[in-house]
C-alpha positions as CSV (number, residue, x, y, z in Angstrom):
1,X,0.0,0.0,0.0
2,X,2.9,2.4,0.8
3,X,4.6,1.6,-2.5
4,X,1.4,2.4,-4.5
5,X,1.3,5.8,-2.8
6,X,4.9,6.5,-3.6
7,X,6.1,6.3,0.0
8,X,9.7,5.2,0.4
9,X,10.2,2.4,3.0
10,X,13.5,2.7,4.9
11,X,15.5,-0.4,5.4
12,X,16.4,-1.6,8.9
13,X,19.3,0.6,10.3
14,X,19.0,3.2,7.5
15,X,19.8,6.8,8.3
16,X,16.6,8.7,9.2
17,X,16.2,11.8,7.1
18,X,15.8,15.0,9.0
19,X,14.1,17.1,6.3
20,X,11.2,14.9,5.6
21,X,8.2,13.7,7.6
22,X,8.4,10.1,8.7
23,X,5.7,7.5,9.1
24,X,6.1,4.8,11.8
25,X,3.9,1.8,11.7
26,X,3.6,-1.3,13.8
27,X,4.1,-4.3,11.4
28,X,2.1,-6.6,13.7
29,X,-1.2,-4.9,12.8
30,X,-3.5,-5.0,9.8
31,X,-4.1,-1.4,8.5
32,X,-7.2,-0.4,6.6
33,X,-6.1,1.3,3.5
34,X,-8.3,4.3,4.3
35,X,-6.6,4.7,7.7
36,X,-3.2,4.5,6.1
37,X,-4.0,7.1,3.5
38,X,-5.5,9.5,6.1
39,X,-2.4,9.0,8.3
40,X,-0.1,9.8,5.3
41,X,-1.9,13.1,4.9
42,X,-1.7,14.0,8.5
43,X,1.8,14.9,9.9
44,X,1.7,15.2,13.7
45,X,-0.9,12.5,14.2
46,X,-0.4,9.5,16.5
47,X,-2.8,6.6,16.0
48,X,-4.4,4.2,18.5
49,X,-6.3,1.1,17.3
50,X,-8.9,1.8,20.0
51,X,-9.6,4.6,22.3
52,X,-7.2,4.5,25.3
53,X,-5.1,1.7,23.7
54,X,-1.3,1.8,22.9
55,X,-0.1,3.6,19.8
56,X,0.1,1.6,16.6
57,X,1.4,4.3,14.2
58,X,2.4,7.9,14.1
59,X,3.4,10.4,11.4
60,X,6.3,12.4,12.7
61,X,6.4,15.9,11.1
62,X,9.5,17.3,9.4
63,X,12.2,17.7,12.1
64,X,10.3,15.5,14.5
65,X,11.8,12.1,13.6
66,X,14.1,12.0,16.6
67,X,12.4,10.1,19.4
68,X,9.4,9.1,17.3
69,X,10.2,5.4,17.6
70,X,10.3,5.7,21.4
71,X,6.9,7.5,21.3
72,X,5.4,4.7,19.2
73,X,6.7,2.1,21.6
74,X,5.4,4.0,24.6
75,X,8.8,4.8,26.0
76,X,8.2,8.5,25.7
77,X,4.9,10.5,26.0
78,X,3.2,11.6,22.7
79,X,3.6,15.3,23.6
80,X,2.8,17.5,20.6
81,X,0.9,14.8,18.7
82,X,-2.8,14.7,18.0
83,X,-4.2,11.4,19.2
84,X,-6.6,9.7,16.8
85,X,-8.4,6.4,16.3
86,X,-9.3,4.8,12.9
87,X,-12.9,6.0,13.4
88,X,-11.9,9.6,14.1
89,X,-9.1,9.7,11.4
90,X,-10.8,8.1,8.4
91,X,-14.4,8.2,7.0
92,X,-16.7,5.3,7.2
93,X,-18.2,6.2,3.8
94,X,-16.6,4.4,0.8
95,X,-17.7,6.0,-2.4
96,X,-16.1,3.6,-4.8
97,X,-17.5,0.5,-3.0
98,X,-20.8,2.2,-2.4
99,X,-21.1,1.4,1.3
100,X,-20.3,2.5,4.9
101,X,-17.9,0.5,7.0
102,X,-16.0,1.5,10.1
103,X,-12.3,1.9,9.4
104,X,-10.0,-0.4,11.4
105,X,-6.5,-1.3,12.6
106,X,-6.4,-4.8,14.0
107,X,-3.6,-6.8,15.7
108,X,-2.3,-9.7,13.7
109,X,-2.1,-13.0,15.6
110,X,-2.1,-16.6,14.4
111,X,-5.4,-17.3,16.2
112,X,-7.1,-14.5,14.5
113,X,-6.1,-15.3,10.9
114,X,-9.6,-16.4,9.8
115,X,-11.2,-13.3,11.4
116,X,-8.7,-11.0,9.8
117,X,-9.1,-12.6,6.4
118,X,-12.9,-12.3,6.7
119,X,-12.6,-8.6,7.6
120,X,-10.1,-7.9,4.8
121,X,-12.3,-9.6,2.2
122,X,-15.4,-7.9,3.5
123,X,-13.7,-4.5,3.2
124,X,-13.1,-5.2,-0.5
125,X,-16.7,-6.0,-1.2
126,X,-19.2,-3.6,-2.7
127,X,-22.2,-2.6,-0.6
128,X,-24.6,-1.7,-3.4
129,X,-24.7,-4.3,-6.2
130,X,-27.1,-7.0,-7.6
131,X,-28.5,-9.5,-5.2
132,X,-26.5,-12.4,-6.6
133,X,-23.2,-10.7,-6.2
134,X,-24.2,-9.4,-2.8
135,X,-25.7,-12.5,-1.2
136,X,-24.9,-15.6,-3.3
137,X,-21.3,-15.2,-4.2
138,X,-19.5,-14.0,-1.0
139,X,-18.9,-17.3,0.8
140,X,-17.6,-19.0,-2.3
141,X,-15.7,-15.9,-3.5
142,X,-13.8,-15.6,-0.2
143,X,-12.6,-19.2,-0.5
144,X,-11.6,-18.7,-4.1
145,X,-9.9,-15.4,-3.4
146,X,-7.8,-17.1,-0.6
147,X,-7.0,-20.0,-2.9
148,X,-5.7,-17.6,-5.6
149,X,-3.8,-15.4,-3.2
150,X,-1.9,-18.4,-1.6
151,X,-1.0,-19.8,-5.0
152,X,0.2,-16.6,-6.5
153,X,-2.6,-16.4,-9.1
154,X,-2.9,-12.8,-10.2
155,X,-6.1,-10.8,-10.6
156,X,-5.4,-10.3,-14.3
157,X,-5.1,-14.1,-14.8
158,X,-8.5,-14.5,-13.2
159,X,-9.9,-11.8,-15.5
160,X,-8.5,-13.3,-18.6
161,X,-9.9,-16.7,-17.6
162,X,-13.3,-14.9,-17.3
163,X,-12.8,-13.4,-20.8
164,X,-12.3,-16.9,-22.3
165,X,-15.5,-18.1,-20.5
166,X,-17.3,-15.0,-21.8
167,X,-16.4,-15.8,-25.4
168,X,-17.2,-19.5,-24.9
169,X,-20.6,-18.6,-23.5
170,X,-21.4,-16.4,-26.4
171,X,-20.6,-19.1,-29.0
172,X,-22.6,-21.7,-27.0
173,X,-25.7,-19.4,-26.9
174,X,-25.3,-18.7,-30.6
175,X,-25.4,-22.5,-31.4
176,X,-28.4,-23.0,-29.0
177,X,-26.3,-24.9,-26.5
178,X,-28.1,-23.3,-23.5
179,X,-26.6,-25.3,-20.6
180,X,-23.0,-25.3,-21.6
181,X,-23.3,-21.6,-22.3
182,X,-25.0,-21.0,-19.0
183,X,-22.3,-22.9,-17.1
184,X,-19.6,-20.8,-18.8
185,X,-21.6,-17.6,-18.1
186,X,-22.2,-18.2,-14.4
187,X,-18.5,-19.2,-13.9
188,X,-17.6,-15.9,-15.6
189,X,-19.8,-13.9,-13.3
190,X,-18.3,-15.6,-10.3
191,X,-14.8,-15.0,-11.4
192,X,-15.8,-11.4,-12.1
193,X,-16.4,-11.1,-8.4
194,X,-13.2,-12.9,-7.5
195,X,-10.8,-10.8,-9.6
196,X,-11.7,-7.5,-8.0
197,X,-11.5,-8.8,-4.5
198,X,-8.2,-10.5,-5.2
199,X,-6.8,-7.3,-6.5
200,X,-7.9,-5.3,-3.4
201,X,-6.8,-7.8,-0.7
202,X,-3.4,-8.4,-2.3
203,X,-2.9,-4.8,-3.3
204,X,-2.4,-5.7,-7.0
205,X,-4.8,-3.5,-8.7
206,X,-3.5,-1.8,-11.8
207,X,-4.7,0.5,-14.5
208,X,-4.6,-2.2,-17.1
209,X,-6.5,-4.7,-14.9
210,X,-9.1,-2.1,-14.1
211,X,-9.7,-1.2,-17.8
212,X,-9.7,-4.9,-18.8
213,X,-12.2,-5.9,-16.0
214,X,-14.6,-3.0,-16.5
215,X,-14.3,-3.1,-20.3
216,X,-15.4,-6.8,-20.4
217,X,-18.2,-6.0,-17.9
218,X,-19.4,-3.1,-20.0
219,X,-19.3,-4.7,-23.4
220,X,-20.2,-8.4,-23.2
221,X,-23.9,-8.5,-21.9
222,X,-25.6,-7.3,-25.0
223,X,-23.6,-9.7,-27.1
224,X,-24.7,-12.6,-24.9
225,X,-28.4,-11.6,-25.4
226,X,-27.9,-11.2,-29.2
227,X,-26.2,-14.6,-29.3
228,X,-29.1,-16.1,-27.3
229,X,-31.6,-14.6,-29.8
230,X,-29.7,-16.0,-32.8
231,X,-29.5,-19.4,-31.1
232,X,-33.3,-19.7,-31.0
233,X,-35.2,-21.6,-33.8
234,X,-35.9,-19.4,-36.8
235,X,-39.2,-17.6,-36.5
236,X,-39.7,-18.3,-32.8
237,X,-39.1,-14.7,-31.9
238,X,-38.8,-11.4,-33.8
239,X,-35.0,-11.7,-33.5
240,X,-33.9,-8.4,-35.0
241,X,-36.4,-6.4,-33.0
242,X,-35.6,-8.0,-29.7
243,X,-31.9,-7.6,-30.2
244,X,-32.3,-3.9,-31.0
245,X,-34.6,-3.4,-28.1
246,X,-32.3,-5.1,-25.6
247,X,-29.1,-3.4,-26.9
248,X,-30.8,0.0,-27.0
249,X,-32.2,-0.5,-23.6
250,X,-28.8,-1.6,-22.2
251,X,-27.0,1.4,-23.7
252,X,-29.8,3.7,-22.5
253,X,-29.4,2.4,-18.9
254,X,-25.7,3.0,-19.0
255,X,-26.2,6.5,-20.4
256,X,-28.6,7.3,-17.6
257,X,-26.0,6.4,-15.0
258,X,-23.4,8.5,-16.8
259,X,-25.9,11.4,-17.2
260,X,-26.5,11.4,-13.4
261,X,-22.8,11.6,-12.7
262,X,-22.2,14.2,-15.4
263,X,-25.1,16.5,-14.5
264,X,-26.3,15.8,-11.0
265,X,-23.5,14.4,-8.7
266,X,-20.1,12.6,-8.9
267,X,-21.3,9.6,-7.0
268,X,-23.3,6.7,-8.5
269,X,-27.0,7.0,-9.1
270,X,-27.5,3.8,-7.1
271,X,-26.4,5.5,-3.9
272,X,-28.5,8.7,-4.2
273,X,-31.5,7.5,-2.2
274,X,-32.2,4.1,-0.5
275,X,-34.7,3.4,-3.2
276,X,-31.9,3.5,-5.8
277,X,-29.8,1.0,-3.8
278,X,-32.8,-1.4,-3.6
279,X,-33.3,-0.9,-7.3
280,X,-29.7,-1.9,-8.0
281,X,-30.4,-5.3,-6.5
282,X,-32.7,-6.2,-9.4
283,X,-32.2,-3.7,-12.2
284,X,-31.6,-5.2,-15.7
285,X,-27.9,-5.9,-15.4
286,X,-26.1,-9.1,-16.4
287,X,-26.8,-11.3,-13.3
288,X,-30.5,-10.7,-12.9
289,X,-31.0,-11.1,-16.6
290,X,-28.9,-14.3,-16.6
291,X,-31.0,-15.7,-13.8
292,X,-34.2,-15.1,-15.9
293,X,-32.6,-16.9,-18.9
294,X,-31.5,-19.8,-16.7
295,X,-34.9,-20.3,-15.2
296,X,-36.6,-20.2,-18.6
297,X,-34.0,-22.7,-20.0
298,X,-34.8,-24.9,-17.1
299,X,-38.5,-24.7,-18.0
300,X,-37.7,-25.5,-21.6
301,X,-38.7,-22.0,-22.7
302,X,-35.5,-20.1,-23.8
303,X,-37.6,-17.8,-26.1
304,X,-39.6,-16.6,-23.1
305,X,-36.3,-15.8,-21.3
306,X,-35.4,-13.4,-24.1
307,X,-38.7,-11.7,-24.0
308,X,-38.4,-11.3,-20.2
309,X,-34.9,-9.8,-20.6
310,X,-36.2,-7.4,-23.2
311,X,-39.1,-6.3,-21.1
312,X,-37.1,-5.9,-17.9
313,X,-34.4,-4.0,-19.7
314,X,-36.9,-1.5,-21.1
315,X,-38.6,-1.0,-17.7
316,X,-35.3,-0.7,-15.8
317,X,-34.0,1.9,-18.3
318,X,-37.2,3.9,-18.1
319,X,-37.0,4.0,-14.3
320,X,-33.4,5.1,-14.4
321,X,-34.2,8.0,-16.7
322,X,-37.1,9.0,-14.4
323,X,-34.7,9.0,-11.5
324,X,-32.2,11.2,-13.5
325,X,-35.0,13.6,-14.2
326,X,-36.0,13.7,-10.5
327,X,-32.3,14.2,-9.6
328,X,-32.0,17.2,-12.0
329,X,-35.1,18.8,-10.4
330,X,-33.6,18.1,-6.9
331,X,-30.2,19.5,-8.0
332,X,-31.8,22.9,-8.6
333,X,-32.6,23.1,-4.9
334,X,-29.0,22.4,-3.9
335,X,-26.2,19.9,-4.2
336,X,-27.1,16.2,-4.0
337,X,-25.7,13.9,-1.3
338,X,-25.5,10.1,-1.1
339,X,-27.8,8.6,1.5
340,X,-24.8,6.7,2.8
341,X,-23.3,10.0,3.9
342,X,-26.5,10.8,5.9
343,X,-26.6,7.8,8.1
344,X,-27.2,8.9,11.6
345,X,-28.8,12.1,10.4
346,X,-32.1,11.7,8.5
347,X,-31.2,8.0,7.7
348,X,-31.6,6.0,10.9
349,X,-28.5,3.9,11.7
350,X,-30.7,0.8,12.4
351,X,-32.8,1.1,9.2
352,X,-33.1,-1.9,6.8
353,X,-31.2,0.1,4.1
354,X,-28.2,0.5,6.4
355,X,-28.3,-3.2,7.4
356,X,-28.5,-4.3,3.8
357,X,-26.1,-1.8,2.1
358,X,-24.4,0.3,4.7
359,X,-22.0,-2.2,6.1
């Protein structure tokens, strides 16, 4: 984490520079990346893992390196330092992951390995997403992430495996091989959960990996639906019409999300109000649509699945544009704010929305 932020790490016994601020960290603790980032930006802060506990880190300001190690180890008082805890130093709101979660610094002990791994994996997981990613995948994804991390499998390798499965699923749908295609498709969606979590917990995220992962996510769903349509018996559905409806609806939905961020607020439309977060659970994205196709294939009615995808896509996109219009109207009355930032204010901390999405 320090290396990705351009922070030089001093070797044991190296001379301590006197014209730079210096960060001291206890290596026997697990640091939340938010806490570490906030500490880097706060010279003169000493950090406790819990209120009243021993120091676990401090940022000695320029000229204050002398004696900083002794302060961290409790051999000298922390005079002149501002004492903070993870909760007072870093924000609980995580805009990119669309959730609230208390920042932490936790002691690393052999007996707590499973607890620490669960916490680290949970921190990497999005709060607002579809119901399959949110509730079906996590137990399996945590095991798969641990498997990959221990064997040196990189996030990009997982993403590229997902790309091969994406292509295989498309060709299978095109030939009307519903079940082989669905197996490949579901495996791909599962690996799409694993690669991002693996990148975060092993601090291996990269610009290339981010573009590759999100590029695949953005482009492949309409091709799957088109391949599904082309795999149906000739004349069973108005193929061209359904393909265009689904593709136009899919693009329209993505444009609605982009319009919200371009015109209304920088955060995602799906965290504007609790309603939008609930809507994200079932909106016409890949996983809910794939479930409809799977159920209809199970019932021997793949054509019905395509009709359902088309109808749900149109309804979802229309709703997104209605929300964009409402957001534009609300924006005239003042800046918009994510509901996750208002927890404990007008959003009760014990509400169902907070229980489902806030942690």
